[in-house]
C-alpha positions as CSV (number, residue, x, y, z in Angstrom):
1,M,-18.0,50.9,41.8
2,K,-14.5,49.5,41.4
3,V,-12.1,47.0,42.9
4,Y,-8.8,48.6,43.6
5,L,-5.9,46.2,43.2
6,I,-2.7,47.4,44.8
7,K,0.7,46.6,43.4
8,S,4.2,47.4,44.5
9,K,7.5,47.7,42.7
10,N,8.4,44.3,44.4
11,T,5.2,42.6,43.2
12,E,6.1,39.1,42.1
13,S,5.2,37.9,38.6
14,G,2.0,36.0,37.9
15,T,-1.0,37.8,39.2
16,I,-1.0,40.8,36.9
17,E,0.0,38.8,33.8
18,T,-2.9,36.3,34.3
19,L,-5.7,38.8,35.4
20,P,-9.0,38.3,33.6
21,E,-10.2,41.4,31.7
22,F,-12.5,43.4,34.0
23,E,-13.3,47.1,33.4
24,Q,-14.1,47.7,37.0
25,L,-10.7,46.6,38.3
26,Q,-8.2,49.4,38.7
27,L,-4.5,48.8,39.3
28,I,-2.8,51.3,41.5
29,D,0.7,51.6,43.0
30,D,1.0,51.3,46.8
31,S,2.8,54.6,46.7
32,N,-0.3,56.4,45.3
33,I,-1.2,59.4,47.3
34,E,-4.9,58.6,47.0
35,L,-4.5,55.3,48.9
36,K,-5.6,56.8,52.2
37,S,-8.8,58.3,50.8
38,I,-9.6,55.0,49.0
39,F,-9.5,53.3,52.4
40,E,-11.4,56.0,54.2
41,N,-14.2,55.8,51.7
42,N,-14.6,52.0,52.3
43,K,-13.7,51.0,48.7
44,K,-13.2,47.4,47.6
45,I,-9.5,46.8,47.9
46,A,-7.1,43.9,47.4
47,I,-3.3,43.7,47.3
48,I,-1.2,41.5,45.0
49,S,1.9,41.0,47.2
50,E,2.8,40.8,50.8
51,S,5.3,43.6,50.1
52,S,2.4,46.1,50.3
53,I,1.3,45.1,53.7
54,D,3.5,47.6,55.7
55,I,2.2,50.4,53.5
56,I,-1.4,49.3,54.0
57,L,-0.9,49.2,57.8
58,A,0.6,52.7,57.8
59,T,-2.4,54.0,55.8
60,L,-5.1,52.5,58.0
61,Q,-6.2,54.1,61.3
62,E,-5.4,52.1,64.4
63,S,-9.1,51.6,65.2
64,N,-9.9,50.2,61.7
65,P,-10.9,46.5,62.0
66,K,-9.0,45.7,58.8
67,R,-5.8,46.9,60.4
68,K,-6.4,44.9,63.5
69,A,-7.0,41.8,61.5
70,I,-3.9,42.3,59.4
71,E,-1.8,42.7,62.5
72,L,-3.4,39.6,64.0
73,F,-2.6,37.4,61.0
74,K,1.0,38.7,60.8
75,D,1.6,37.7,64.4
76,K,1.4,33.9,64.4
77,F,1.6,33.7,68.1
78,I,-1.4,35.9,68.9
79,F,-3.3,34.2,66.1
80,R,-2.8,30.8,67.7
81,K,-4.3,32.1,70.9
82,L,-7.2,33.6,69.1
83,I,-8.2,30.3,67.5
84,K,-7.5,28.5,70.8
85,D,-4.9,26.2,69.2
86,E,-2.9,25.9,72.4
87,N,-1.5,22.5,71.5
88,F,0.3,23.9,68.5
89,K,3.8,25.0,69.7
90,I,5.6,27.8,67.9
91,H,8.5,30.0,68.8
92,K,10.9,32.4,67.2
93,I,14.6,31.9,66.6
94,D,17.4,33.9,64.9
95,F,19.0,32.5,61.8
96,Q,22.4,32.4,63.5
97,D,21.0,30.1,66.2
98,I,19.5,27.4,64.0
99,Y,22.4,25.0,64.5
100,Q,21.7,25.1,68.3
101,L,18.1,23.9,68.0
102,K,17.1,21.0,70.2
103,I,14.4,19.1,68.2
104,K,12.5,16.3,69.8
105,N,9.5,16.1,67.5
106,K,9.0,16.6,63.8
107,S,8.8,20.4,63.2
108,V,8.8,23.0,60.5
109,L,11.5,25.7,60.3
110,K,10.7,28.7,58.1
111,P,11.3,32.5,57.8
112,L,8.9,34.6,59.9
113,K,7.8,36.2,56.6
114,G,8.2,34.1,53.5
115,C,7.2,33.5,49.9
116,F,7.5,30.8,47.3
117,G,8.3,28.2,49.9
118,T,11.7,29.8,50.4
119,A,13.8,28.2,53.2
120,V,10.8,26.1,54.5
121,K,12.3,23.0,56.0
122,I,10.9,20.0,57.8
123,I,13.3,18.9,60.6
124,D,13.5,16.3,63.3
125,E,16.0,15.0,65.9
126,Y,18.1,13.5,63.1
127,T,18.5,16.6,61.0
128,D,22.1,17.9,60.5
129,L,21.3,21.5,61.5
130,Q,24.7,22.9,60.6
131,K,24.4,21.5,57.1
132,L,20.8,22.7,56.9
133,Q,21.8,26.2,58.0
134,K,24.3,26.5,55.1
135,E,21.7,25.3,52.7
136,I,19.2,27.9,54.0
137,R,21.8,30.7,53.7
138,K,22.4,29.8,50.1
139,E,18.7,29.7,49.4
140,L,18.1,33.0,51.1
141,E,20.9,34.7,49.1
142,K,19.4,33.4,45.9
143,N,15.8,34.3,46.5
144,S,16.4,37.7,48.3
145,T,17.5,39.0,44.9
146,V,13.8,38.8,43.9
147,F,12.0,39.3,47.3
148,N,12.7,42.1,49.7
149,E,12.7,42.1,53.5
150,N,9.0,42.9,53.7
151,V,8.3,39.6,51.9
152,L,11.2,37.4,53.0
153,T,12.9,37.8,56.4
154,L,16.5,36.8,56.4
155,N,17.3,36.7,60.1
156,E,14.0,36.0,61.9
157,F,12.7,32.4,61.8
158,I,10.0,30.4,63.5
159,V,9.9,26.8,64.5
160,E,6.5,25.2,64.8
161,D,5.0,21.8,65.2
162,F,4.6,19.8,62.0
163,I,0.9,18.9,61.4
164,E,0.3,15.7,59.6
165,G,-2.5,15.7,57.1
166,Q,-3.3,16.8,53.6
167,E,-2.8,20.5,52.8
168,Y,-5.4,22.8,51.3
169,A,-5.6,26.5,50.4
170,I,-8.7,28.7,50.1
171,D,-9.3,32.0,48.4
172,M,-12.3,33.9,50.0
173,F,-13.5,37.2,51.0
174,Y,-15.9,38.6,53.6
175,N,-18.5,40.6,51.8
176,S,-20.0,44.0,52.9
177,D,-22.2,42.2,55.4
178,G,-19.3,40.2,56.9
179,K,-20.4,36.9,55.3
180,P,-17.7,34.6,54.0
181,C,-17.7,34.0,50.2
182,I,-15.4,31.3,48.9
183,V,-14.0,31.8,45.4
184,N,-11.8,28.7,45.2
185,I,-10.6,25.8,47.2
186,Y,-7.3,24.0,46.3
187,H,-5.6,20.8,47.2
188,H,-1.9,21.4,47.6
189,P,-0.2,18.0,47.1
190,I,3.5,17.9,48.1
191,P,5.8,17.2,45.1
192,K,8.6,14.7,45.2
193,Y,11.3,17.4,45.4
194,E,10.8,19.8,48.3
195,Q,12.6,22.7,46.5
196,Y,9.5,22.9,44.2
197,L,7.1,23.1,47.1
198,H,4.4,25.2,45.5
199,M,4.6,23.6,42.0
200,I,1.0,22.3,42.0
201,Y,-2.4,23.4,43.4
202,Y,-5.6,22.0,42.0
203,S,-9.4,22.3,42.4
204,S,-11.8,19.4,41.9
205,K,-15.3,18.3,42.7
206,N,-14.2,16.0,45.5
207,T,-12.0,18.7,47.1
208,F,-15.0,21.1,47.2
209,N,-17.3,18.4,48.6
210,E,-14.9,17.6,51.4
211,I,-13.6,21.0,52.3
212,Y,-16.4,23.5,51.6
213,P,-18.7,22.9,54.6
214,L,-15.7,22.8,57.0
215,A,-14.3,26.1,55.5
216,K,-17.6,27.9,55.6
217,S,-18.0,27.0,59.3
218,F,-14.4,28.1,60.1
219,F,-14.8,31.5,58.4
220,E,-18.1,32.2,60.0
221,Q,-16.7,31.6,63.5
222,L,-13.5,33.5,62.7
223,N,-15.4,36.7,61.8
224,E,-17.3,36.6,65.0
225,K,-13.8,37.5,66.5
226,I,-12.3,39.8,63.9
227,N,-15.4,41.5,62.6
228,V,-14.2,42.6,59.1
229,T,-16.1,43.4,55.9
230,D,-14.9,43.7,52.3
231,F,-11.8,41.7,53.2
232,P,-10.1,39.2,50.9
233,M,-7.9,36.4,52.3
234,H,-5.7,33.5,51.0
235,C,-5.7,30.8,53.7
236,E,-3.7,27.6,54.1
237,F,-4.9,24.6,56.2
238,K,-4.1,21.1,57.1
239,L,-7.0,18.7,57.3
240,I,-7.0,16.4,60.3
241,G,-10.1,14.1,60.5
242,N,-13.0,16.5,59.9
243,K,-11.2,19.6,61.2
244,L,-9.4,22.3,59.3
245,I,-6.3,23.5,61.1
246,P,-5.2,26.9,59.9
247,I,-1.5,27.1,59.0
248,E,-1.4,30.6,57.6
249,I,-3.8,33.4,56.7
250,N,-2.6,36.0,54.2
251,P,-4.9,39.1,54.5
252,M,-6.1,41.4,51.7
253,R,-5.2,39.2,48.8
254,F,-6.0,36.0,46.9
255,G,-3.5,33.3,46.0
256,G,-0.1,34.7,44.9
257,M,1.7,34.4,41.6
258,G,-1.7,34.3,39.8
259,L,-3.0,31.3,41.8
260,G,-6.1,33.3,42.7
261,N,-6.9,33.6,38.9
262,L,-7.1,29.9,38.4
263,T,-10.8,30.0,39.1
264,Y,-11.3,32.1,36.0
265,Y,-9.5,29.7,33.7
266,S,-11.2,26.7,35.3
267,F,-14.8,27.9,35.8
268,N,-15.0,31.3,34.1
269,I,-15.3,32.9,37.6
270,N,-13.6,36.3,38.0
271,P,-12.9,36.5,41.8
272,Y,-12.6,40.3,41.7
273,Q,-16.0,40.6,40.0
274,Y,-17.6,38.4,42.7
275,F,-15.8,40.5,45.3
276,L,-17.2,43.7,43.8
277,E,-20.7,42.2,43.5
278,N,-20.7,40.9,47.1
279,R,-21.6,37.3,46.1
280,E,-20.3,33.8,46.0
281,P,-20.3,31.4,43.0
282,N,-22.9,28.7,43.0
283,W,-20.5,25.8,43.5
284,S,-23.2,23.1,43.5
285,E,-24.3,24.2,40.1
286,I,-20.8,24.6,38.8
287,F,-19.7,21.1,39.7
288,Q,-23.0,19.4,38.6
289,N,-21.6,18.2,35.3
290,V,-17.9,18.0,36.2
291,D,-16.2,14.6,36.1
292,D,-15.0,13.3,39.5
293,D,-11.5,12.6,38.0
294,L,-11.0,16.1,36.5
295,R,-8.3,18.3,38.1
296,F,-8.1,22.0,37.5
297,V,-4.4,22.7,38.0
298,Y,-2.2,25.7,38.7
299,F,1.3,24.8,37.8
300,I,4.4,26.9,38.6
301,A,7.3,26.1,36.3
302,Y,10.3,26.6,38.6
303,N,13.8,27.4,37.5
304,A,16.3,24.5,37.7
305,F,17.5,23.9,41.2
306,S,21.0,22.6,40.5
307,K,21.8,24.2,37.1
308,D,23.0,27.7,36.6
309,K,20.4,29.8,34.8
310,N,23.2,32.0,33.3
311,T,24.4,29.0,31.3
312,N,21.2,27.0,30.9
313,Y,17.7,27.9,29.6
314,P,14.3,26.2,30.0
315,N,13.1,23.9,27.3
316,I,9.5,25.0,27.4
317,Q,8.1,22.7,24.8
318,K,9.6,19.7,26.5
319,L,7.7,20.7,29.6
320,K,4.4,21.4,27.7
321,N,4.6,17.9,26.3
322,E,4.0,16.6,29.8
323,F,0.6,18.3,30.0
324,T,-2.8,17.0,28.9
325,N,-4.8,20.2,28.3
326,I,-3.3,23.7,28.6
327,K,-5.9,26.5,29.4
328,L,-3.4,29.2,30.0
329,E,0.4,29.7,29.4
330,Q,2.1,32.7,30.9
331,L,5.9,32.8,30.6
332,F,8.3,34.9,32.7
333,D,11.9,36.2,32.3
334,Y,13.6,33.3,34.1
335,Q,16.7,35.4,34.5
336,K,14.9,37.8,36.7
337,Q,12.3,35.5,38.4
338,L,12.4,32.2,40.4
339,A,10.2,30.5,37.8
340,F,10.0,30.6,34.1
341,G,6.2,30.6,33.9
342,V,2.8,29.5,35.2
343,F,0.2,27.3,33.5
344,C,-3.5,26.6,34.1
345,L,-4.2,23.0,33.2
346,Q,-6.9,20.3,33.1
347,E,-5.5,16.9,34.1
348,N,-6.7,13.6,35.3
349,E,-5.5,12.1,38.6
350,E,-3.0,9.7,37.0
351,N,-1.2,12.4,35.0
352,L,-1.3,14.8,38.0
353,H,0.6,12.2,40.1
354,R,3.2,12.0,37.3
355,L,3.6,15.8,37.2
356,L,4.4,15.8,40.9
357,Q,7.5,13.7,40.2
358,I,9.0,16.4,38.0
359,D,12.6,17.6,38.5
360,F,13.0,20.9,36.7
361,D,16.8,20.2,36.3
362,D,15.6,17.9,33.5
363,Y,14.0,20.7,31.6
364,F,17.0,23.1,31.5
365,E,19.5,22.7,28.8
366,P,22.9,24.4,28.0
367,I,22.9,27.7,26.1
368,L,24.8,27.0,22.9
């Protein structure tokens, strides 16, 4: 048996470059003519990027539960009804109408489809919407050179209620019996500078102790409604009290830009191997001898926000001097990507807090 990992020509950097070695993992293009037969034979399949979703939908038969689940998660309105979250208000808006919004309560404005935190803005009644609209246009123009319309919508936006609470992400899959198997849980602290929104995700013993039982219960109840098997998902939640409120569910994949591979560099757990073998890591055993203060960090090294990357370059060593223990370093071509690399780290709580204050403008220097 194999796991088929589907990539596209628009796949963002990170996942392929950080993949653990695994002989039973086969990379294929989403244009591969064998894709339909792979699905029809109920193979283990995951995708790398949202840019493959439309091709996957076109490949699956309408009656396939996977197709129904993907369509459900892509439509945030129907999804809210499914989970009976009727108090969570959400509506669509065209980009050109942003300046006319009437905001009474704190809300989130973001593209209908998005990636890398592009154009995600927290707004309220005091927000200068005309100024914000210009900022969003500039951000979209910049990031659309990397992400296509299947990944980043330029004209369709949504406005939804802002949910207070800490943010978490979970990589999991439903096995061949439809049972949820969790392969990592991350805390997503918000950095000082919102333009680096996805800079840090981390796993820890305390995160697992708090989130795992809530997540397990949520996923068990969810599959009573969607009824899928052999189905990976990357899910984002807010924690309110002792309840996980789903913000977004990304079907058929683990965390993007290589986030899903953090579990390998942290705990020597290959998520694709566990997916293939239909089993979940023994998290109680894994964390038995892990210090409470240890943080297993996935760090995205963004390009500078205010400095021109055509006349400035990243001082990588200066950034690395900020880290305590580097478990993986993977650099990108910063001229072609929105980040110049990703790192897997081991940090304590104190240094993690300091890393969240980083402004990447400070790590870009003039090209001489």
